Legacy VTK file of the C-alpha trace (Angstrom):
# vtk DataFile Version 3.0
C-alpha trace
ASCII
DATASET POLYDATA
POINTS 527 float
-3.944 -95.298 -87.630
-4.685 -92.587 -85.059
-2.264 -91.628 -82.317
-2.426 -92.822 -78.737
-0.992 -90.820 -75.835
-0.405 -92.171 -72.326
-0.346 -89.784 -69.357
-0.653 -90.025 -65.602
-3.057 -87.066 -65.555
-5.139 -85.590 -68.381
-6.444 -82.045 -67.832
-9.103 -80.913 -70.320
-9.159 -77.110 -70.310
-6.511 -74.432 -69.831
-8.272 -71.688 -67.901
-7.242 -70.766 -64.366
-8.538 -74.059 -62.952
-6.651 -76.144 -65.503
-3.351 -74.287 -65.276
-3.393 -74.148 -61.473
-4.275 -77.855 -61.251
-1.298 -78.703 -63.458
1.060 -76.563 -61.370
-0.091 -78.069 -58.079
0.327 -81.672 -59.259
3.511 -83.509 -58.360
6.557 -83.080 -60.625
6.702 -86.886 -60.747
3.456 -87.045 -62.712
3.340 -86.891 -66.505
0.608 -84.380 -67.352
-1.276 -83.508 -70.553
-2.971 -80.086 -70.782
-5.601 -79.802 -73.522
-6.415 -76.370 -74.960
-9.511 -76.183 -77.136
-8.216 -73.103 -78.914
-5.549 -70.610 -77.979
-4.575 -71.049 -74.333
-5.218 -67.407 -73.463
-8.768 -67.318 -74.788
-11.093 -68.723 -72.108
-13.334 -66.914 -69.632
-10.551 -66.716 -67.015
-8.475 -64.512 -69.304
-11.281 -61.955 -69.641
-12.141 -61.760 -65.927
-11.714 -58.124 -64.934
-12.812 -57.767 -61.317
-10.591 -59.828 -59.051
-10.462 -62.500 -56.353
-12.293 -62.184 -53.050
-10.298 -62.983 -49.922
-10.093 -61.841 -46.308
-6.994 -59.629 -46.464
-8.069 -56.742 -44.215
-7.810 -56.792 -40.401
-11.391 -55.544 -40.109
-12.729 -58.476 -42.162
-13.017 -62.153 -41.189
-13.754 -65.606 -42.609
-17.192 -65.873 -41.016
-18.332 -62.626 -42.646
-17.018 -63.681 -46.060
-18.774 -67.030 -45.660
-22.003 -65.399 -44.498
-22.033 -62.984 -47.444
-21.531 -65.939 -49.791
-24.306 -67.949 -48.114
-26.675 -65.003 -48.222
-26.063 -64.480 -51.940
-26.549 -68.232 -52.538
-30.171 -67.905 -51.340
-30.216 -70.925 -49.032
-28.596 -73.404 -51.422
-24.938 -72.820 -50.584
-23.067 -75.676 -48.930
-21.645 -74.339 -45.638
-18.779 -76.830 -45.495
-17.623 -76.043 -49.021
-18.007 -72.293 -48.556
-15.971 -72.207 -45.336
-13.345 -74.409 -46.982
-13.100 -71.937 -49.860
-12.976 -68.697 -47.873
-10.518 -70.051 -45.313
-8.130 -71.053 -48.110
-8.563 -67.772 -50.004
-5.536 -65.903 -48.555
-3.313 -68.886 -49.423
-4.634 -68.736 -52.986
-3.575 -65.100 -53.240
-0.118 -66.023 -51.960
0.193 -68.878 -54.478
-0.670 -66.516 -57.316
1.903 -63.997 -56.129
4.500 -66.771 -56.153
3.574 -67.350 -59.804
4.289 -63.700 -60.577
0.871 -62.071 -60.261
1.323 -58.496 -59.006
-1.874 -57.393 -57.293
-2.642 -53.677 -57.154
-1.543 -52.207 -53.824
-1.606 -48.956 -51.885
0.073 -47.651 -48.715
-2.011 -49.963 -46.505
-1.287 -53.105 -48.564
-3.657 -54.660 -51.108
-5.980 -52.219 -52.845
-9.282 -53.939 -52.100
-12.522 -53.144 -53.908
-16.090 -54.111 -53.056
-18.663 -55.722 -55.334
-22.246 -56.937 -55.189
-23.076 -59.040 -52.118
-19.895 -58.179 -50.196
-20.180 -56.361 -46.865
-16.459 -55.493 -46.815
-13.765 -54.468 -49.273
-12.144 -57.822 -49.976
-11.599 -58.068 -53.740
-7.892 -58.194 -54.618
-7.259 -57.222 -58.227
-4.713 -56.326 -60.889
-6.208 -53.020 -62.113
-9.186 -54.181 -64.233
-7.417 -57.100 -65.923
-7.003 -59.597 -63.102
-7.822 -62.689 -65.142
-5.389 -61.714 -67.876
-2.547 -61.295 -65.379
-3.340 -64.615 -63.686
-3.501 -66.521 -66.974
-0.286 -65.063 -68.360
1.688 -65.795 -65.203
0.267 -69.287 -64.658
0.963 -70.180 -68.279
4.537 -68.941 -67.937
4.994 -71.209 -64.903
3.445 -74.167 -66.730
5.833 -73.763 -69.662
8.761 -73.986 -67.254
7.667 -77.466 -66.094
9.178 -80.373 -68.044
6.493 -82.841 -66.900
3.624 -80.878 -68.504
2.820 -81.191 -72.214
0.544 -78.588 -73.813
-1.731 -79.588 -76.696
-3.200 -76.548 -78.490
-6.206 -76.695 -80.837
-7.498 -79.994 -79.469
-11.145 -80.484 -78.484
-12.431 -83.402 -76.411
-15.164 -85.542 -77.966
-16.057 -87.951 -75.161
-14.575 -89.413 -72.006
-13.218 -92.965 -72.071
-15.282 -94.923 -69.546
-14.801 -98.522 -68.451
-16.127 -100.307 -65.334
-17.524 -97.065 -63.847
-14.138 -95.380 -64.136
-12.677 -92.723 -66.448
-9.397 -93.437 -68.234
-8.965 -90.440 -70.510
-10.783 -89.143 -73.566
-11.207 -89.250 -77.312
-9.862 -85.884 -78.474
-10.028 -84.260 -81.911
-6.786 -82.782 -83.167
-8.125 -79.707 -84.955
-4.837 -79.324 -86.816
-5.079 -82.748 -88.531
-8.870 -83.391 -88.171
-7.995 -86.771 -86.617
-9.328 -88.136 -83.341
-6.617 -89.329 -80.960
-6.775 -91.491 -77.836
-5.543 -89.809 -74.662
-5.250 -92.550 -72.030
-4.749 -91.465 -68.421
-4.951 -92.727 -64.862
-6.688 -89.545 -63.672
-8.700 -87.020 -65.682
-9.587 -83.475 -64.589
-12.293 -81.543 -66.447
-11.649 -77.787 -66.306
-13.595 -76.718 -69.399
-15.483 -73.797 -67.854
-19.159 -72.990 -68.160
-21.930 -72.969 -70.736
-23.064 -69.369 -71.201
-22.524 -69.571 -74.968
-25.790 -71.505 -74.939
-27.413 -68.040 -74.792
-27.615 -65.546 -77.653
-26.113 -62.709 -75.610
-23.217 -63.570 -73.340
-20.092 -62.087 -71.811
-18.274 -65.365 -72.449
-15.853 -66.172 -75.280
-16.852 -68.591 -78.058
-15.255 -71.529 -76.225
-17.874 -71.636 -73.409
-20.147 -74.261 -74.963
-20.699 -76.555 -71.976
-18.361 -79.255 -73.297
-17.286 -80.623 -69.919
-20.801 -80.691 -68.476
-22.192 -82.501 -71.524
-19.335 -85.033 -71.619
-19.643 -85.683 -67.892
-23.409 -86.210 -68.199
-22.874 -88.735 -71.000
-20.327 -90.461 -68.734
-23.024 -90.840 -66.028
-21.877 -88.010 -63.745
-24.382 -86.355 -61.425
-25.342 -82.853 -62.633
-26.656 -80.301 -60.134
-28.530 -76.963 -60.252
-28.176 -76.191 -63.948
-31.136 -73.773 -63.841
-28.952 -71.147 -62.161
-27.309 -69.210 -64.978
-25.995 -65.889 -63.764
-26.688 -62.982 -66.074
-24.099 -60.276 -65.574
-26.009 -56.991 -65.351
-23.567 -54.897 -67.347
-22.237 -56.023 -70.711
-21.227 -53.230 -73.104
-24.041 -52.556 -75.567
-22.528 -51.831 -78.970
-22.914 -53.656 -82.314
-19.175 -54.321 -82.534
-18.386 -54.922 -78.836
-19.420 -58.601 -79.029
-19.063 -59.780 -75.405
-17.139 -57.087 -73.554
-17.911 -57.022 -69.849
-18.095 -53.895 -67.701
-16.746 -55.061 -64.356
-18.875 -54.900 -61.240
-16.006 -53.078 -59.553
-17.086 -49.978 -61.473
-20.373 -50.040 -59.572
-18.418 -50.848 -56.429
-16.641 -47.521 -56.858
-19.897 -45.586 -57.126
-21.067 -46.110 -60.715
-24.820 -45.492 -61.084
-27.283 -47.294 -63.334
-29.517 -44.759 -65.099
-32.191 -44.486 -67.779
-31.541 -42.505 -70.995
-32.842 -39.376 -69.240
-30.248 -39.796 -66.475
-32.709 -41.000 -63.828
-31.360 -43.641 -61.407
-33.636 -46.625 -60.739
-31.920 -49.255 -58.573
-33.306 -47.709 -55.366
-36.752 -48.855 -56.552
-35.665 -52.505 -56.467
-33.248 -52.954 -53.555
-31.900 -50.886 -50.653
-28.368 -51.876 -51.651
-28.995 -50.248 -55.024
-26.099 -50.881 -57.479
-24.391 -53.223 -55.002
-27.299 -55.655 -54.742
-26.489 -59.231 -55.863
-26.333 -59.766 -59.611
-29.662 -61.566 -59.927
-31.497 -58.547 -58.514
-29.580 -56.003 -60.608
-30.009 -58.029 -63.815
-33.776 -58.393 -63.279
-34.061 -54.678 -62.495
-32.325 -53.740 -65.753
-34.415 -56.279 -67.676
-37.584 -54.790 -66.175
-36.582 -51.236 -67.132
-35.700 -52.239 -70.698
-39.071 -53.969 -71.146
-41.136 -51.305 -69.369
-39.670 -48.389 -71.336
-39.030 -50.183 -74.647
-35.287 -49.546 -74.449
-32.347 -51.206 -76.163
-30.180 -50.704 -73.073
-29.681 -48.712 -69.874
-26.578 -46.740 -68.892
-23.836 -47.024 -66.281
-22.407 -43.669 -65.254
-19.017 -43.156 -63.601
-18.299 -39.836 -65.336
-18.704 -37.828 -62.114
-15.346 -39.232 -60.954
-12.032 -37.517 -61.722
-10.817 -38.298 -65.249
-7.328 -39.386 -64.167
-8.808 -41.575 -61.409
-11.047 -43.368 -63.936
-8.167 -43.984 -66.344
-5.976 -45.279 -63.512
-8.554 -47.645 -61.988
-10.285 -48.848 -65.165
-7.722 -48.566 -67.978
-9.003 -51.558 -69.963
-12.619 -50.393 -69.907
-11.606 -46.811 -70.711
-9.578 -47.888 -73.772
-12.190 -50.373 -74.999
-15.052 -47.894 -74.763
-12.916 -45.204 -76.337
-12.330 -47.502 -79.322
-16.114 -47.426 -79.888
-16.332 -43.649 -79.524
-17.507 -43.696 -75.898
-15.590 -41.499 -73.438
-16.539 -42.860 -70.019
-14.996 -39.824 -68.302
-17.702 -37.540 -69.718
-20.616 -39.824 -70.691
-22.377 -42.968 -69.392
-21.735 -46.463 -70.769
-24.595 -48.261 -72.605
-25.093 -51.676 -70.957
-27.366 -54.746 -71.092
-27.486 -57.986 -69.089
-25.806 -61.014 -70.672
-25.397 -64.676 -69.717
-22.230 -64.776 -67.680
-21.713 -67.704 -65.320
-22.936 -71.275 -64.865
-23.557 -71.783 -61.143
-24.554 -75.431 -61.558
-22.502 -78.198 -63.067
-20.834 -81.545 -62.407
-21.285 -82.408 -58.760
-18.031 -82.855 -56.843
-16.744 -83.033 -53.297
-14.089 -80.808 -51.717
-11.367 -82.563 -53.713
-12.991 -82.215 -57.116
-14.036 -85.888 -57.223
-17.112 -86.791 -59.253
-19.160 -89.963 -58.771
-17.165 -91.584 -61.627
-13.880 -93.139 -60.471
-10.691 -91.298 -61.488
-12.672 -88.343 -62.859
-12.417 -84.854 -61.321
-13.972 -81.488 -62.176
-12.681 -78.072 -61.110
-13.828 -74.509 -61.736
-16.993 -73.290 -63.424
-17.714 -76.749 -64.869
-18.121 -78.125 -61.340
-20.836 -77.803 -58.721
-19.036 -77.670 -55.375
-21.879 -75.986 -53.503
-20.063 -72.685 -52.999
-22.398 -70.692 -55.274
-25.810 -72.217 -54.625
-28.599 -70.282 -56.365
-26.404 -67.249 -57.114
-22.643 -66.642 -57.230
-21.230 -63.754 -55.256
-18.937 -61.515 -57.274
-15.241 -62.481 -57.454
-15.764 -65.896 -55.852
-15.296 -67.586 -59.236
-11.537 -67.194 -59.724
-11.219 -67.980 -56.029
-13.084 -71.266 -56.498
-10.731 -72.179 -59.358
-7.622 -71.592 -57.255
-8.776 -73.278 -54.040
-10.302 -76.402 -55.561
-7.528 -76.824 -58.123
-5.136 -77.103 -55.218
-7.300 -79.513 -53.208
-7.904 -81.647 -56.315
-4.188 -81.801 -57.137
-3.294 -82.642 -53.536
-5.806 -85.489 -53.576
-4.322 -86.911 -56.778
-0.777 -86.468 -55.443
-1.666 -88.782 -52.568
-2.962 -91.536 -54.867
-0.785 -94.380 -56.100
-0.431 -94.355 -59.895
-0.214 -97.732 -61.638
2.242 -98.380 -64.468
-0.229 -100.048 -66.828
-2.818 -98.243 -68.943
-6.312 -99.343 -69.939
-6.801 -100.264 -73.579
-9.481 -98.666 -75.732
-10.302 -99.155 -79.385
-9.402 -96.373 -81.752
-12.039 -94.038 -83.117
-13.795 -95.608 -86.099
-14.842 -93.096 -88.748
-14.926 -95.563 -91.642
-18.703 -95.279 -92.113
-18.871 -91.488 -91.814
-18.909 -89.170 -94.811
-17.692 -85.585 -95.204
-20.538 -83.181 -94.557
-21.970 -81.196 -97.456
-24.555 -79.490 -95.254
-22.522 -77.414 -92.777
-25.234 -74.779 -92.941
-27.380 -77.154 -90.863
-24.880 -76.982 -87.984
-24.798 -73.185 -88.113
-28.577 -72.925 -88.274
-29.158 -75.253 -85.299
-26.446 -73.502 -83.279
-28.215 -70.162 -83.800
-31.678 -71.602 -83.093
-30.588 -73.148 -79.780
-29.157 -69.863 -78.553
-32.258 -67.891 -79.557
-34.555 -70.429 -77.881
-32.563 -70.193 -74.663
-32.492 -66.389 -74.696
-36.191 -65.952 -75.476
-37.654 -68.768 -73.361
-35.118 -69.643 -70.649
-33.693 -66.212 -69.875
-33.743 -63.828 -66.912
-37.538 -64.182 -66.438
-39.162 -67.544 -67.209
-42.606 -69.160 -67.278
-43.915 -72.712 -67.453
-45.224 -72.185 -70.994
-41.884 -70.842 -72.258
-39.918 -73.621 -70.590
-42.175 -76.342 -72.021
-41.820 -74.906 -75.523
-38.044 -74.783 -75.161
-37.969 -78.363 -73.910
-40.082 -79.600 -76.831
-38.029 -77.881 -79.534
-34.661 -78.756 -77.993
-35.677 -82.417 -77.932
-36.331 -82.222 -81.672
-33.011 -80.501 -82.274
-31.231 -83.153 -80.196
-32.611 -85.852 -82.512
-31.449 -83.906 -85.584
-27.978 -83.442 -84.090
-27.726 -87.133 -83.187
-28.546 -88.129 -86.770
-26.012 -85.678 -88.132
-23.391 -86.902 -85.639
-23.819 -90.518 -86.787
-23.666 -89.792 -90.505
-20.854 -87.288 -90.925
-17.210 -86.888 -89.991
-16.588 -85.172 -86.668
-15.678 -81.483 -86.712
-15.074 -78.955 -83.965
-18.356 -77.175 -84.783
-20.318 -80.426 -84.627
-18.760 -81.375 -81.276
-19.713 -78.003 -79.826
-23.240 -78.189 -81.278
-23.729 -81.640 -79.732
-22.576 -80.337 -76.349
-24.552 -77.117 -76.652
-27.903 -78.834 -77.195
-27.198 -81.345 -74.421
-26.335 -78.596 -71.942
-29.357 -76.526 -73.008
-31.621 -79.474 -72.280
-30.068 -79.935 -68.835
-30.723 -76.263 -68.040
-34.354 -76.508 -69.177
-34.935 -79.812 -67.357
-33.589 -78.286 -64.153
-35.642 -75.104 -64.587
-38.858 -77.071 -65.072
-38.106 -79.130 -61.965
-37.847 -76.053 -59.734
-41.355 -74.955 -58.788
-40.335 -71.738 -57.046
-38.306 -68.596 -57.709
-34.918 -68.565 -56.030
-31.753 -66.630 -56.759
-30.987 -66.612 -60.469
-34.065 -68.649 -61.367
-37.231 -66.542 -61.615
-40.456 -68.157 -62.836
-43.537 -65.930 -63.225
-45.769 -68.921 -62.431
-43.962 -69.540 -59.126
-42.905 -66.042 -57.981
-42.395 -67.014 -54.330
-39.385 -68.731 -52.772
-40.193 -72.086 -51.158
-39.556 -72.567 -47.445
-37.178 -75.446 -48.041
-34.079 -75.112 -50.229
-33.483 -78.254 -52.311
-30.854 -78.871 -54.980
-31.986 -79.935 -58.449
-30.128 -83.168 -59.169
-30.078 -84.854 -62.575
-28.823 -88.418 -62.890
-28.165 -90.090 -66.205
-29.536 -93.618 -65.768
-27.368 -95.454 -63.217
-25.260 -92.520 -61.966
-24.876 -92.418 -58.197
-24.984 -89.457 -55.836
-21.552 -88.545 -54.488
-21.669 -87.407 -50.869
-19.322 -84.803 -49.467
-16.865 -86.232 -46.898
LINES 1 528
527 0 1 2 3 4 5 6 7 8 9 10 11 12 13 14 15 16 17 18 19 20 21 22 23 24 25 26 27 28 29 30 31 32 33 34 35 36 37 38 39 40 41 42 43 44 45 46 47 48 49 50 51 52 53 54 55 56 57 58 59 60 61 62 63 64 65 66 67 68 69 70 71 72 73 74 75 76 77 78 79 80 81 82 83 84 85 86 87 88 89 90 91 92 93 94 95 96 97 98 99 100 101 102 103 104 105 106 107 108 109 110 111 112 113 114 115 116 117 118 119 120 121 122 123 124 125 126 127 128 129 130 131 132 133 134 135 136 137 138 139 140 141 142 143 144 145 146 147 148 149 150 151 152 153 154 155 156 157 158 159 160 161 162 163 164 165 166 167 168 169 170 171 172 173 174 175 176 177 178 179 180 181 182 183 184 185 186 187 188 189 190 191 192 193 194 195 196 197 198 199 200 201 202 203 204 205 206 207 208 209 210 211 212 213 214 215 216 217 218 219 220 221 222 223 224 225 226 227 228 229 230 231 232 233 234 235 236 237 238 239 240 241 242 243 244 245 246 247 248 249 250 251 252 253 254 255 256 257 258 259 260 261 262 263 264 265 266 267 268 269 270 271 272 273 274 275 276 277 278 279 280 281 282 283 284 285 286 287 288 289 290 291 292 293 294 295 296 297 298 299 300 301 302 303 304 305 306 307 308 309 310 311 312 313 314 315 316 317 318 319 320 321 322 323 324 325 326 327 328 329 330 331 332 333 334 335 336 337 338 339 340 341 342 343 344 345 346 347 348 349 350 351 352 353 354 355 356 357 358 359 360 361 362 363 364 365 366 367 368 369 370 371 372 373 374 375 376 377 378 379 380 381 382 383 384 385 386 387 388 389 390 391 392 393 394 395 396 397 398 399 400 401 402 403 404 405 406 407 408 409 410 411 412 413 414 415 416 417 418 419 420 421 422 423 424 425 426 427 428 429 430 431 432 433 434 435 436 437 438 439 440 441 442 443 444 445 446 447 448 449 450 451 452 453 454 455 456 457 458 459 460 461 462 463 464 465 466 467 468 469 470 471 472 473 474 475 476 477 478 479 480 481 482 483 484 485 486 487 488 489 490 491 492 493 494 495 496 497 498 499 500 501 502 503 504 505 506 507 508 509 510 511 512 513 514 515 516 517 518 519 520 521 522 523 524 525 526
């Protein structure tokens, strides 16, 4: 008989959004935190750049909001954006209370600038901001007696009854058994879905689990066509998914061809500090036009000691691959980086399903629109984790728990064809990279849609016949999320922000969100 756990609040995901949500919830609540793998392994941990916030006397909330709206290409929600930027300084303070030590100088915070920003407003911890945040938040979580951490657990599906969520079926990867986690409130903080692409800056855990589960639970999904491709991922056969922070370009780094010629001035007057969609397309165009494997990012004209002081992580990582960034440029390529769409929520993280919340990259709050401005992602996690937790803290929690049947695996058999899972996983990612990438077309999107539908049927058959495994759960979520991205991309008959379609190269006059509803899901309106 499988285990059953009862909690006031179930949080699925242990990135910045998950950890901060847990810390902001009342000490009177009994909280379960579910980590899919190691806790310090998600995208938050690898975030290098920083958190944007108005911390300089010459900056202001309206400018931060306007920069964000401009980058969002007409699809940003003004209410949500102002809510986020106005709560940004408080988020910085909260992190400092948790032990995060932001880099400072004589004037105060050492603020950098990144693409889309008109002021220096990115607070950072050298070039390992996410790592510092995760380590300190986790330390604070471990000090709380009302929070229980479950490592190596992966959610299978949400437990839904009478249009409300009451927890989830979760696979214990240590025992290979599925356990019932019953809760009064559930918060999805599983991150994005960039692992759906062949080349990505994301860790292996970013397989769109929360988005796929929420869709199956009848949540509204919004703007999934907007996948942000980070312009500069280290190009090296053994580097896997190492990101070269945008802050390096913010400090003067130049994008150049193999012959040393700069090219960004041909695409945008802001050159290297143009928004990421423009920079990524420019690099993609140069690679295709010249038949290159990569382009180069050069910061070597700066003082050697200055480079090592400001970018120690990048310096050491590149050095490990035989690249000395103080004397030579860094080989870089674009890679899938951030999911701007997701589960639609209001300012408090509420979805259209009762008792179910979503926070962080998994959610669509409206703050990113058609393109996310640099260093607004960790900020979104902090601000909306707090508003979500405050909303739950104000709710009355009942003493009784809903009852759900235990997972029945009696008719499933152990799989003898695991190669099928690996093959389909690889095919999905290649389809998405080749046909739903930086530049798209109707023909490519239709092909992707057709093949993904076939793969979905194969996965469904496999899912019914064989015992559940972590790889199978991720494959099921990966193909579901891929289909949502393609469906959204086909629906948008224009080019806007991160979505560029050769058949519709112009931006439409009216900005409209792409909303996907699963059967009887309802559209949640912002308060």
